[in-house]
Each structure stands twice: as structure tokens, then as C-alpha cells.
C-alpha positions as CSV (number, residue, x, y, z in Angstrom):
1,M,270.5,39.3,26.5
2,S,268.7,36.4,24.6
3,K,266.4,36.7,22.2
4,P,263.0,35.3,23.3
5,K,262.2,32.1,21.3
6,R,260.0,32.3,18.2
7,K,256.7,29.5,18.5
8,S,257.2,27.7,15.2
9,K,254.0,28.3,12.3
10,K,253.5,25.0,12.4
11,R,252.9,24.5,16.1
12,K,250.9,27.8,15.6
13,A,248.8,26.7,13.1
14,S,247.7,23.3,15.1
15,R,246.7,25.7,18.0
16,T,244.4,27.6,15.5
17,A,243.0,24.4,14.2
18,T,242.1,23.1,17.2
19,V,240.6,26.4,18.8
20,Q,238.2,26.2,15.3
21,A,237.2,22.6,15.8
22,R,236.0,23.7,19.6
23,M,233.9,26.6,18.4
24,P,230.5,26.2,16.4
25,E,229.8,26.2,13.5
26,S,227.8,29.7,13.5
27,V,231.1,31.5,15.1
28,K,233.7,30.1,12.9
29,G,234.1,32.7,9.5
30,A,233.7,31.6,6.6
31,A,237.8,30.6,6.0
32,G,237.4,28.6,9.1
33,R,234.9,25.9,7.4
34,K,235.8,23.0,5.4
35,P,234.4,21.4,2.7
36,R,232.4,18.5,4.1
37,K,232.2,15.7,2.5
38,V,228.3,13.8,1.6
39,M,228.3,10.8,2.0
40,L,225.6,8.7,0.1
41,A,224.0,5.7,1.9
42,K,221.2,3.2,-0.8
43,Y,219.0,1.4,0.3
44,D,217.8,-1.5,-2.0
45,A,214.0,-0.8,-0.7
46,A,214.4,2.7,-1.6
47,Q,215.3,2.0,-5.0
48,T,212.9,2.5,-8.1
49,S,213.1,0.3,-10.7
50,T,211.1,-1.1,-13.6
51,D,210.9,-3.9,-11.3
52,N,209.1,-2.8,-8.3
53,A,207.3,0.8,-9.6
54,K,204.1,-1.0,-9.7
55,H,204.4,-3.0,-6.2
56,W,205.1,0.6,-4.5
57,A,203.0,2.4,-6.7
58,N,200.3,2.9,-3.6
59,S,203.1,4.0,-1.1
60,D,202.4,7.1,0.4
61,T,203.5,10.0,3.2
62,L,200.4,11.0,4.1
63,S,199.6,11.4,7.9
64,P,197.3,8.8,9.7
65,N,194.8,10.6,9.9
66,M,194.7,12.0,6.1
67,A,195.3,8.2,5.3
68,N,192.5,7.0,7.5
69,S,190.5,9.5,6.1
70,P,186.3,8.9,6.5
71,S,185.5,7.7,2.7
72,V,188.8,5.0,3.2
73,R,187.6,3.6,6.7
74,Q,184.2,3.6,5.3
75,T,185.3,1.1,2.3
76,L,187.0,-0.9,4.8
77,R,184.5,-1.2,7.1
78,S,181.9,-2.3,4.6
79,R,183.8,-5.2,3.3
80,A,185.2,-6.3,6.1
81,R,181.4,-6.3,7.7
82,Y,180.7,-8.3,4.2
83,E,183.5,-10.7,4.3
84,V,182.7,-11.8,7.9
85,A,179.1,-12.1,7.0
86,N,179.7,-14.4,4.2
87,N,183.4,-16.1,5.3
88,S,182.7,-18.8,8.1
89,Y,186.2,-19.0,8.5
90,A,185.9,-15.2,9.2
91,K,182.6,-15.0,11.3
92,G,184.4,-18.2,13.2
93,M,187.8,-16.1,14.3
94,V,186.2,-13.0,15.3
95,D,184.2,-14.5,17.6
96,T,186.8,-16.9,19.2
97,L,188.5,-13.7,19.6
98,A,186.2,-11.5,21.3
99,D,185.3,-14.8,23.4
100,D,188.6,-16.0,24.2
101,T,189.5,-12.1,25.3
102,I,186.5,-11.0,27.4
103,G,184.8,-14.8,28.4
104,T,182.0,-14.7,30.7
105,G,183.4,-10.5,31.6
106,P,185.6,-8.9,34.2
107,R,185.2,-9.5,37.7
108,L,186.2,-6.6,40.0
109,Q,188.1,-7.1,42.9
110,I,189.1,-4.3,45.6
111,I,192.6,-4.0,47.1
112,T,192.8,-2.6,50.8
113,D,194.5,-3.5,54.0
114,N,191.4,-2.6,56.4
115,N,187.8,-3.9,56.1
116,S,187.8,-7.1,54.1
117,S,183.8,-7.1,54.4
118,D,183.2,-3.6,53.1
119,A,185.2,-4.6,50.0
120,R,183.3,-7.7,49.6
121,R,179.9,-5.6,50.4
122,V,181.0,-3.4,46.9
123,E,182.0,-6.0,44.9
124,T,178.7,-7.8,44.9
125,A,177.0,-4.6,44.3
126,F,179.7,-3.6,41.2
127,N,179.1,-7.3,40.3
128,E,175.2,-7.1,40.4
129,W,174.9,-4.3,38.5
130,A,177.4,-5.3,35.6
131,A,174.9,-8.1,35.1
132,S,172.2,-6.0,35.2
133,V,173.4,-3.7,32.2
134,E,175.1,-7.0,30.1
135,L,178.9,-5.7,30.6
136,A,180.2,-8.9,29.8
137,K,178.0,-8.6,26.3
138,A,179.0,-5.4,25.6
139,L,182.4,-5.7,26.1
140,R,182.4,-8.6,23.8
141,T,180.5,-6.6,20.9
142,M,183.2,-3.9,21.5
143,R,185.9,-6.2,20.6
144,K,184.3,-7.6,17.8
145,A,183.9,-4.5,16.4
146,R,187.1,-3.4,16.9
147,V,188.1,-6.4,14.3
148,V,185.9,-5.6,11.5
149,D,185.0,-1.9,12.0
150,G,188.4,-0.9,13.5
151,E,187.0,0.8,16.7
152,S,184.2,0.6,19.0
153,F,182.6,3.5,21.1
154,M,180.4,3.1,24.4
155,M,178.6,5.8,25.7
156,M,178.0,6.4,29.8
157,T,174.7,7.3,30.6
158,Q,171.5,7.5,32.8
159,N,168.6,4.7,33.0
160,P,165.8,5.0,35.9
161,T,164.1,1.5,35.0
162,L,167.4,-0.3,36.1
163,R,166.8,-2.2,39.4
164,S,169.6,-1.2,41.0
165,D,170.6,2.3,43.0
166,V,173.1,2.9,40.4
167,K,171.2,4.4,37.3
168,L,174.3,4.1,35.6
169,D,173.9,2.6,31.9
170,L,176.1,2.1,28.8
171,R,174.6,2.3,25.5
172,L,177.0,1.3,22.0
173,F,177.3,3.1,19.1
174,E,178.8,2.0,15.4
175,A,181.8,4.4,14.2
176,E,179.6,5.8,11.5
177,Q,177.6,7.6,14.0
178,I,181.0,9.2,15.7
179,A,180.8,11.8,12.6
180,A,181.7,15.4,11.6
181,P,178.1,16.9,11.4
182,F,177.4,17.2,7.2
183,G,179.2,20.3,5.8
184,A,181.9,20.6,8.8
185,S,185.4,21.3,8.0
186,Q,188.5,19.0,9.3
187,S,191.0,20.4,11.6
188,N,193.9,19.2,13.4
189,N,192.0,19.6,16.6
190,N,188.2,18.1,14.9
191,V,189.0,14.7,13.4
192,D,185.6,13.4,12.2
193,G,183.7,14.2,15.0
194,I,186.1,14.0,17.8
195,I,187.1,17.2,19.0
196,F,190.4,17.5,20.6
197,D,191.9,19.8,23.5
198,K,195.2,21.6,23.0
199,Y,197.0,18.6,24.7
200,G,196.1,16.6,22.1
201,R,193.4,14.7,24.2
202,P,189.6,13.8,23.3
203,E,187.6,16.8,24.6
204,Q,184.0,16.3,22.8
205,Y,183.1,13.5,20.9
206,T,179.8,14.2,18.6
207,L,177.0,12.0,18.3
208,L,175.0,12.0,15.3
209,N,171.2,11.5,16.7
210,D,170.5,8.7,14.1
211,H,172.8,6.2,11.7
212,P,174.0,7.4,8.2
213,S,171.6,4.8,6.8
214,E,168.6,5.4,8.6
215,G,168.7,9.1,9.1
216,S,168.6,12.3,6.7
217,I,171.6,13.9,6.3
218,G,170.3,16.9,8.5
219,G,168.9,14.7,11.2
220,G,171.3,16.4,13.9
221,S,173.6,15.7,16.3
222,Q,174.6,16.1,19.9
223,S,177.9,16.9,21.7
224,V,179.1,14.2,24.5
225,P,181.3,15.1,26.9
226,A,184.6,12.4,26.7
227,Q,184.6,11.8,30.2
228,Y,181.2,9.6,29.2
229,M,182.1,8.3,25.9
230,I,184.2,5.4,25.5
231,H,186.4,5.1,22.5
232,W,188.3,1.3,22.0
233,F,190.5,1.3,18.6
234,K,193.8,-0.2,18.4
235,Q,196.5,2.7,17.6
236,D,199.4,2.1,15.6
237,R,200.5,5.5,14.4
238,A,201.2,8.2,16.6
239,G,198.8,10.8,16.1
240,Q,196.2,8.1,14.9
241,A,192.6,9.0,15.9
242,R,190.0,6.6,14.1
243,G,191.2,3.1,13.9
244,I,190.8,0.5,10.8
245,P,189.8,-2.8,10.9
246,E,192.5,-5.3,12.4
247,I,191.5,-7.9,9.8
248,T,192.3,-4.9,6.5
249,P,195.7,-6.7,6.0
250,A,193.4,-10.3,5.4
251,L,190.8,-8.9,3.3
252,Q,192.0,-10.1,0.0
253,L,193.3,-13.3,1.3
254,F,189.6,-13.9,2.5
255,G,187.9,-12.7,-0.8
256,E,190.8,-15.0,-2.5
257,L,190.5,-18.1,-0.6
258,R,186.4,-18.0,-1.4
259,R,186.9,-17.0,-5.0
260,Y,189.2,-20.5,-5.3
261,T,186.8,-22.6,-3.1
262,L,183.9,-21.4,-5.6
263,A,186.2,-22.3,-8.5
264,V,187.2,-25.6,-7.4
265,V,183.5,-26.3,-6.6
266,A,182.0,-25.0,-10.4
267,A,185.1,-27.1,-12.1
268,A,183.7,-30.0,-10.1
269,E,180.5,-29.7,-11.0
270,T,181.2,-28.8,-14.0
271,A,182.9,-32.2,-14.4
272,A,180.2,-34.1,-13.1
273,D,177.5,-32.3,-15.5
274,F,179.1,-34.3,-18.7
275,A,178.6,-37.8,-18.1
276,A,180.4,-38.7,-21.4
277,V,181.2,-38.0,-24.8
278,L,181.5,-39.3,-28.0
279,Q,184.6,-39.2,-30.2
280,T,186.1,-40.3,-33.4
281,L,188.7,-43.1,-33.7
282,A,189.1,-42.2,-37.4
283,P,191.5,-40.1,-39.1
284,A,191.0,-36.4,-39.9
285,D,190.6,-37.7,-43.5
286,G,188.7,-40.8,-42.7
287,V,185.4,-41.8,-42.9
288,A,183.0,-42.9,-39.6
289,A,179.3,-43.0,-39.4
290,Q,177.5,-39.8,-39.5
291,A,176.7,-38.3,-36.0
292,E,174.9,-34.9,-35.1
293,P,177.5,-32.1,-33.5
294,M,176.9,-31.9,-29.9
295,D,173.8,-34.0,-29.5
296,I,172.6,-35.4,-26.2
297,V,171.6,-38.7,-25.8
298,E,170.3,-39.9,-22.5
299,L,171.4,-43.3,-20.9
300,E,169.6,-45.4,-18.7
301,R,171.5,-47.2,-15.7
302,R,172.9,-50.7,-16.5
303,M,172.3,-50.6,-20.0
304,A,174.1,-51.8,-22.8
305,T,174.3,-49.6,-26.3
306,V,176.2,-49.8,-29.4
307,L,177.8,-47.2,-30.7
308,P,177.9,-46.1,-34.4
309,E,180.9,-47.3,-36.6
310,G,184.0,-45.2,-36.0
311,W,183.1,-43.8,-32.7
312,Q,183.9,-44.7,-29.2
313,L,182.4,-43.5,-25.9
314,S,184.9,-41.5,-23.0
315,Q,183.9,-40.2,-20.0
316,I,185.3,-36.9,-18.4
317,K,187.6,-37.0,-16.0
318,A,186.7,-34.9,-12.7
319,E,190.2,-33.0,-12.1
320,Q,188.5,-31.1,-9.4
321,P,189.1,-30.7,-6.3
322,V,192.8,-30.6,-6.8
323,T,194.8,-32.4,-4.3
324,T,196.5,-29.3,-3.2
325,Y,193.5,-27.5,-2.6
326,G,193.8,-28.5,1.1
327,E,197.4,-27.2,1.7
328,F,196.2,-23.7,-0.4
329,V,193.2,-23.5,2.4
330,K,196.0,-24.0,5.5
331,S,198.5,-22.0,3.8
332,I,196.1,-18.9,3.3
333,L,194.5,-18.9,6.8
334,N,197.7,-19.5,8.3
335,E,198.7,-16.1,6.9
336,I,195.2,-14.6,7.8
337,A,195.2,-15.4,11.6
338,R,199.0,-13.5,12.1
339,C,197.5,-10.5,11.8
340,M,194.9,-11.4,14.2
341,K,197.9,-13.2,16.4
342,M,195.8,-16.1,16.5
343,P,197.2,-19.6,16.3
344,F,196.6,-21.6,12.9
345,N,194.5,-24.3,14.8
346,I,192.3,-21.9,16.4
347,A,191.7,-19.7,13.4
348,F,191.4,-23.3,11.6
349,G,189.1,-25.1,14.3
350,N,191.1,-28.0,14.2
351,S,194.0,-29.5,16.0
352,S,194.4,-33.0,14.3
353,G,198.2,-32.0,12.5
354,Y,199.5,-30.4,16.3
355,N,201.6,-32.1,18.9
356,Y,201.6,-31.5,22.4
357,A,204.6,-29.5,23.0
358,S,203.5,-27.4,19.7
359,G,200.2,-26.4,20.5
360,R,201.4,-25.7,24.0
361,M,204.3,-23.1,22.1
362,D,201.9,-21.8,19.5
363,H,199.2,-20.8,22.9
364,Q,201.7,-19.5,24.4
365,T,201.9,-16.1,22.5
366,Y,198.3,-16.3,21.4
367,Y,197.5,-15.9,25.3
368,K,200.1,-13.0,26.1
369,S,198.1,-11.5,23.5
370,L,194.7,-11.8,25.1
371,R,196.5,-10.3,28.6
372,V,197.7,-7.6,26.4
373,E,194.3,-6.9,25.2
374,Q,192.3,-7.9,28.5
375,N,194.5,-5.1,30.1
376,D,193.7,-2.3,27.4
377,C,190.3,-3.1,28.2
378,E,191.1,-2.1,31.6
379,L,192.9,1.1,31.0
380,I,190.2,2.1,28.4
381,C,186.9,0.8,29.3
382,L,186.6,-0.7,33.0
383,R,188.4,2.3,34.8
384,P,186.1,4.8,33.4
385,I,183.1,2.9,34.5
386,W,184.5,1.9,37.5
387,E,185.0,5.3,38.1
388,E,181.7,6.7,37.1
389,W,180.0,4.0,38.5
390,F,181.8,4.9,42.5
391,S,181.0,8.7,42.0
392,E,177.5,7.7,41.7
393,A,177.3,5.2,44.3
394,I,178.8,7.5,47.0
395,L,175.6,10.0,46.1
396,V,172.8,7.7,46.1
397,S,173.6,5.1,48.7
398,D,175.4,4.3,52.1
399,L,177.2,1.3,50.0
400,I,180.6,3.1,49.7
401,P,182.3,3.5,53.4
402,V,182.9,7.0,54.3
403,N,187.0,6.6,54.7
404,W,187.0,5.6,50.8
405,R,184.9,8.6,49.7
406,N,188.2,11.1,49.9
407,S,191.3,8.0,48.9
408,R,189.5,5.5,46.7
409,P,190.5,2.0,46.9
410,R,192.8,0.1,44.4
411,V,190.9,-2.3,42.4
412,S,191.7,-5.2,39.8
413,W,190.0,-7.3,37.6
414,F,189.4,-11.1,37.4
415,W,189.2,-12.7,33.8
416,D,188.3,-16.2,32.9
417,G,191.0,-18.7,33.7
418,I,192.8,-20.7,30.8
419,E,191.8,-24.5,30.7
420,H,195.1,-26.8,30.7
421,V,195.5,-29.4,27.8
422,D,196.9,-31.8,30.9
423,P,195.2,-31.0,34.2
424,A,197.6,-33.9,36.0
425,K,200.5,-31.6,34.7
426,E,199.5,-28.6,35.5
427,A,198.6,-29.3,39.3
428,K,201.6,-30.9,39.8
429,A,204.3,-27.7,38.4
430,Q,201.5,-26.1,40.4
431,N,202.0,-27.6,43.7
432,Q,205.7,-27.5,43.0
433,Q,205.6,-24.1,43.1
434,L,203.5,-23.2,46.2
435,V,206.1,-25.4,48.1
436,S,209.4,-23.7,46.8
437,L,207.3,-20.3,47.3
438,T,207.9,-19.2,43.8
439,T,204.1,-18.6,43.4
440,N,201.1,-17.9,46.2
441,L,196.9,-18.8,46.4
442,A,196.6,-14.9,44.6
443,T,198.4,-15.6,41.6
444,E,197.3,-19.0,41.0
445,Y,193.6,-18.5,41.9
446,A,193.6,-15.3,39.1
447,K,194.9,-17.7,36.6
448,K,191.5,-19.4,36.7
449,G,189.7,-16.2,36.6
450,K,188.9,-16.9,40.6
451,D,189.3,-14.6,44.0
452,W,191.4,-16.6,46.3
453,E,189.8,-15.2,49.5
454,A,186.4,-16.0,48.4
455,E,187.9,-19.6,47.5
456,L,189.1,-20.1,50.8
457,R,186.5,-19.0,52.5
458,Q,184.2,-21.2,50.7
459,I,186.6,-24.3,51.6
460,A,186.8,-23.7,54.9
461,K,182.8,-24.0,54.9
462,E,183.0,-27.2,53.4
463,K,185.2,-28.3,55.8
464,Q,183.5,-27.0,58.6
465,L,180.5,-28.7,57.2
466,M,181.8,-31.7,56.7
467,K,183.2,-32.1,60.7
468,D,179.6,-31.0,61.6
469,L,177.8,-33.7,59.5
470,G,180.6,-36.5,60.8
471,L,182.6,-37.3,57.6
472,S,186.3,-37.8,57.2
473,L,188.1,-35.3,54.7
474,Q,189.3,-39.0,53.4
475,E,185.8,-40.0,52.8
476,A,184.8,-36.6,51.3
477,G,188.5,-36.9,48.9
478,V,189.3,-33.9,50.3
479,T,192.9,-35.3,50.9
480,N,195.5,-38.4,50.2
481,E,194.4,-41.8,51.0
482,N,197.8,-42.0,52.8
483,D,198.0,-38.2,54.3
484,N,197.9,-39.5,58.4
485,T,197.3,-35.4,59.4
486,D,194.9,-35.6,61.9
487,E,191.5,-33.3,60.9
488,D,191.8,-31.4,63.4
489,E,195.3,-29.7,62.7
490,E,194.0,-29.5,58.8
């Protein structure tokens, strides 16, 4: 009888190692653990040396709400407001950004497949209400406040004096009035006047009755439910509850631009104030006619004079403004405009150095950022305003159709269109896209900030009126002279 074969020690050890490799680390015995090799990876930016110690001295690991503490935000706000109030470039860029983003204001369009006449009636009523409360003006102010103050607040309230069935009104408040009462403690769910629920969503806003610079410290406050307060700011970090000015990275650059400009002007004025100086031609131990140091001699126009012996007259050269001043202004403005996502020629207010292609390329990124801002405005500002207006319109009038009250219609917003630099090229490209079915009338009219249904109705009215008056479409310039299509078919 043959003996069973014994497994080799080498195969047994291999299986043991395989089983241990599959076991979790917490289950392995101390003998099964292998020493781990620690790999140290280095980053140049993580090293601190004598050369970069001062540069990184102000870096920190603070949370977003600790970094944007009330005192820090107040300092940034006051400096941003001062710079915008005293720097024409800063003021122009802020106004331009608000005008380009909001324009004349958004227009409501209701998307429905049922009765379009009901939709037009509701759209007209909402747009008339928006004009009565100056919605576009309020949104432009909020956009400016985002750039300068870092955030803007709008409260929805009631105003019985409005000439509208819907008495919904809008009030704007500066960032200082949304704050914790004096002496109140800060916590994770209460960040400088904003109280959050357990899900991290704003639940209430603490509104001070008076602006801190106008009222007393104990002027009182009121709690506003979050559904009636609109808070628009740019969130850069997760968990960030309050905003800082969007021009914060450019504040020092604005200051350098103004200081350099003042220095150039001061140097030029100083050089111009001293018309001429007397300097001696005699050597250090030579003899020249006696002249009183720092004496002032008034010179008349077109006069000839005799100088003391051993002296000559020379005029001070005005070294300022230097030839590099213009390049300095352009370079620093280009850096400033970058944090505002604005092309240089718009920030500078001058496109003399641009050609058509470079202008179009720069503007594409700018217009894309504007569309992003408009989308944020729709979600943060316009949607709650529309919801509140719709709810109140149901209660105070028969404007809203019955079938809309349970399932509300979808809405979209029209903004001002962007004018093309070359309208002929745009019309040609637009015509080719319509023929190839790569676009549609709704999209093309929306680019111009117009309602395609309203525009087609207007065109139909004009054509019908021309027929009633006996005017041909060719005479009115509606069709091409070479178009032989019958008018009735058109």
C-alpha cells in the first residue's frame, strides 16, 4: 500500500499567503501583517523656504464662513465701494456688467400646448406687474451689489398702493442689514443672520430694522422666512453662506492703477512748475559771478536777458508721462477684467486694437458667462418671484385658468438679444441654418430676446394690412424683387 503524498512546505506557504492577502486587515493576526512601505511624495508648492515664506504667510485652513467673517466682509465691502465710487474704470465695468446681464429685464413666456390665448393673457399681466414694481431696475441693482458688496438681498412683501390686482412688491436690502442681532452667538446653523435647518437649507433670515450706520445698536430685528427672502451671491466654496465682493482680487490692482496715475500727473506737474534753472559753468574751485541760491526770477514772454558771468540757463525736462504709461494701464486693466470675466476691450471701453475675429472670439466667452449669470438669476430670483405672483394671482383674480391651478405651466424667460457686429453675415448664416433645419424660429427669436409667436402674429398682421391697403409685398420691401412667388401663396 502506497503512502499518500505530502504537500510540499513551499506550496503550503503559498496558499497561506494567498488566504491572508484576501482577508481584511482587521482579521489578520499580528504575524500576518507586513510592514508597509511609506512613500513620501513632494510638491514644490508645498515646500516652505526662506524665498517663499513671506509670500505664503497669509495662507490658512479656515472654513469658508470663518474666512468670510463679518469683519472681513465689512472691510472688503467698504474698500470695494470706495474704489468703485472713485475709479472711473471700476465704475464703468460694474455698470456694464449689470447692463449686459440684466439689460431691460427678463420677459416671461409660458410654455403650454393648450390655449395660447390664456398664456398670452397671463404673460401680459405678469410683465405689466414687473414694470410697475421696476423688476429690471431691482435686478440690475442686485447684480451691481454682487460685484461690489458680494451679495444682494430682496424681500417679497405686500404693497396695497400698487395699481395691480396682485399687490406683491419687492424691497432691496444691503448686506449689513442681514446680520445676527448684537450680542448673538454664531453657530453652524446660524451664520451672521441666516438660520439653517438640519438639511443645510436657509430657514430664516434676521433682518435688522435699521441700517447699522443709521440706527442704534439695539434697534431691533425681525425674522423673515426663507421663502420670502432672495439671497443672490456667488458661492465659491462648499458650505459658504455669505458672499464677498467679486472684485476682491482686483482691489489692490485698482489702487495701484490710481496711485501710478496720480504719480505720473504729479511728476509732470512738478517738472512743469520749474520753468528753468541757472547752473554754473565754472569748475568746483573756479570763480563765477555771485548768484543767490534758490532765488526766483520772473521771466516775461518773448524777452531777451543777460545771464551773470559763468552761468547758463537750462530748462527742466518733463520726464512724465513716460511712454510706458499706456501699456501699464492696458496690462493692469486686462488683469482686473479677468476676474470679472470681461474682455479687455469692453473693460477698457476701446476696441481700436481689435480686429473682427479677435473681437468675436473674446466675446464668445463673455456671452457664455452672461448666460450662466442669467440662468442663476432665473433659478434664484425669478422662479420664487413667479411662484409667489402666481399663487397670489389665483386668490385675487380670475386671471389664472382653472386647469393651471393644480398643475402649473412651465415657463421660460427672454433676455435682451446680443447685437451682431456684422448683421449681414449673421442674417446669411441664420438663413442657411433655417433651411438646413439646424435651428428654428423659436431659437433664433430667443437670441434676440423676442417671443417667436408674438413676432409671427405681428408679421401676419402687417401682411394682411398691406393687402387691405393694396400694397404689394415687393413695394413694402417684405420680399426680394427677384422673388416671383405669388403674394397669396406667401
